[in-house]
N, C-alpha and C positions, 0 to 999 in steps of 0.2 A: 500456253505459248511461252510464258516467262520461265517455267520450270524446264522446258525443253531447251531453251536458249542457255540457261544456267548450266545444265548438265553438258551440253555440247561444248561450251566455252571451257569448263573445267576439264573435260576429257582432252580437248585439243592442247591446252596448256600442259597437262600432266604427261601426255605422250611425247611432247616435243622437247621437254626438258628432263635431264637426268639430275634431279634435285630432291630435297625433302619437301614433299607436297602432302596435303591432307584434304579430305572431304568429310563432311559430317552432317548430322541432323540433330536438332534438339526440339523437344515437344513439351507441351503441357495439355491440359484439357481443352484449351481454346486456340492455341497457337502452334505453328511449326515454323522452323527456320532451317533452310538449307544453306550450307556455306562451304567454301573451298578456299584454301590458301596455297598459292603456288610460288615456290621460290624462284625468283628471276635473277639471282646473283650471277649465274653463268653468263647472262647477257651483258654484264657490266665488266669493263676493263679494270676498274678500281674498286676494291672492296675493303681491304685492310681489316679483315675480321668481321665487317658488317655484312649482315645478310639482308637482301632485299626481297620483298614479297608483294605479290598482287593478291588482293582479297576480293572475293565475290560473295555476296549474301543476298538471299531472298527470304523475306519474313511475311508470312500470312497470319494475320491476327484478327479474328472475329469479323471477317468481311472486308478488312482493309489489307492492302499489299504495299510493301516497301522493298525496294531493291537498292543495292549499293555496290560500287566497285571502288577499290582503293589501292593505294601504294604506300608501303611503309618500309622503314629501315629498322633493323633489330640488331642489338649488340649486347653482350654481357658486360657487367662492370669489371674493371680491371682487378679489383681485390677480391671478387667473389664470382665464381662461375655459376653459382646458384641463382643469381639475380640477373634478369635481362630487362632492357627497356626498349620500347619501340616508339617511333614518332612517324607521322605520315599525314596523308590527306585522303579523303574519299568523297565520292559523289553519291548523294542520296536522293532517290526519286520516289515520290508517292503521288497520290492524286492531287494535281495542281500544286505540287510542292517539289522544289529542287534546291538543294543546298550542298555546299562543299566544306564540310567541317574538318578542322584539324584534329588529329587523333593522337592519343597517348595510351600506351599500355605498359604495365609493369608485371613481371612474373617472378615468382619465388619458388624454387624447388625445395620442398621440406627436407631436412637432413635426417630422414627416417628410412633410408634405403635398406638398411639391415633388417628392419622390423616389418615394413610393408612395401608394396610395389611403389615405384616412382610416383610421387604425388606433388602437385603444384597448386599454387593459389595465384590467380590472375585478376588484376583490376584494370579496367579500361575506361577511358573517358574521351568523348568527342564533343566538339563545340563549333558551331558556325554562327558568328554574329550577323547582323543585318547585311553587312557588306559582302558576305559570302553566301547569301541566300537570294534566290531568284524566283521568278514566277509569283505565286501568291505567298511565298515563304517570307517570314520575318527573322526567325532564328531556329536553330536546331541544337538539341542537347541529348546525349545518351550516356548512360553509365552502365557498366556490366561488371559483375563480380562472379568469379567462377572457381570451383575446386575441381581438379582434374586428376584422375588416377590411371596410369598405364597398366591395365589388368594383364595383358599379354603383350609381347613386343609389337609395337605399331598399332595397338588397339587401345583406345582411351574411353573410359566412362567419365561423365562429368555431371555436376549439378551447378546451377547458377541462378542469378537474378539479374534482370535487365529492366531499365527504365528509359523510355524514349519519349521526349517532349518535342512536339512540332508546333512552333508558334507561327500562325498565319497572320497576315496583315489585318484580317478582320476578327480573328478569334484565336484562342490557344487550344491545343488538343494534346492530351496525354495519349500518345499513339500506343504505347505498351507499358505495362507495369506488372511484371509477372516473374514467378520462379519457373524453372524448367529443368529438364534432365535430358541427356543425350549421349550419343556415341560418335567418336571421331576415329577415322582410319588414316594412318600415315603411310606413305610409300615413297 
């Protein structure tokens, strides 16, 4: 049911907007994650170079499930078009767990375009203190590091590592601590 809702939402967003959107999948031997990023900048009257995105994720890991939906603003640094920064917020839901972490993501496109296909390094961090955690949640933290290579136009292969900590009022749980690999399609 969650997978069907995820795919329907991604399809509706991607067909209603003429923007840079992406869908992807990453896996390892115990986990899989489906994700979609939909540019919603055309819905905004004011952008000034800033791109706005809606992100949808579903993570299945060793019997547990986590879903999130978020909104972020992304812009490149003035002095370097190879560095971009994103800030936003997302809602994260798991079994008896609801949190609204603030998110940060930084990406750097490696200056090797003459030697290899476009390659980037991305670091992401999200955190929700107790005031942004509801239900049985006390806090939420996630960290993600990823290397991405555009092997053909609009098709990316990537490898990465993610760490997700869900702190409940009664106990703490490392929700995920794993390396992964995947494929992303942009359109």
